[in-house]
N, C-alpha and C positions, 0 to 999 in steps of 0.2 A: 191461396192463403186465407185463413179464416178472418172474417170481418169482425173486429172487436167493437162492441157498442160503446158509446161515450158514457161517461159517468154523469148522473143527474144529481145525486145526493150522497153525502158521507156522514156517518154518525159513529162516535165511539160507543162501544157497548160494554165491554169489560176491560180489565187490565190487558193492554196490548192487543185488543181486538177491534176491528172496524166492520161496520155493516155498510156495504156499498150498494147503492141502487143505480142500475144501468138504464139507459133510455128505452130498452126493450121491455122493461118491467121486471127483469130478473134481479134478485137481491142475492148478494154473496157475503159470507162472513170471511174476513181475512185476518189471520193470526200473524201479528207482527213480532212474535216472540223470537223467531230465528234472526230477525234483523237486529235485535238488541245487542247481540254479540259483536256486531260490526261497528268500528269506531265512528263511521259517518252517521250512524243512527243512535248514538249514545244519548242525545237529548230526549229521545222518545221515552226514556226511563222516568222522566219528570212528568207526573200526571198533568200539571197545568199546561205544559208544552204539548203533550200528546193530545189533549182535548182541544187544542187550537187548530186542528186539521181543517182544511178547506178544499173544495173542488177547484182545480185550475180552470182558467177561462177556456171555453171550448169543450171541457169535459174529457181532456186527454190524459188526465192524471190527477193526483191529489198532492198537496204540499203543506208543510208546516212553515217553511221559510224558503229562501232562495237556494239553500244547500241540501235540504231534507225533503225528498219527494219520492213518490212511487207512481209508476206508469199504469195506465188503464190496462195494458196488456198483462202486467204482473198480477194485478188485482183480479182480472177476469180468469186468467189461466190457473192461478194458485188459490183462489178463493173457493170456499165450499158453498154450493148453492143452498139457499135457505128455502125449505119447502113452503109453498104457498098454502094458506088456510082457505079452504073452500067453505062458503056459507051454505047452510041448508035451506 
């Protein structure tokens, strides 16, 4: 089984999108749009709530409160890798 790196940082970027930084240095963009149709993620439609995202202790996921969270596996597997910019 693939080893999933822990999450080091999370940042909201655009409406319903997250930029996730993993311990290995990889950054991924995760689109939460598909989650908004599910009742358990209804609160994410509120910008102030969405922007309150935080990394869980240990880096095993992210959460907004005790009921709304996403695992590092989901973010790693379904996030789109952000290309790194190489300096000249």
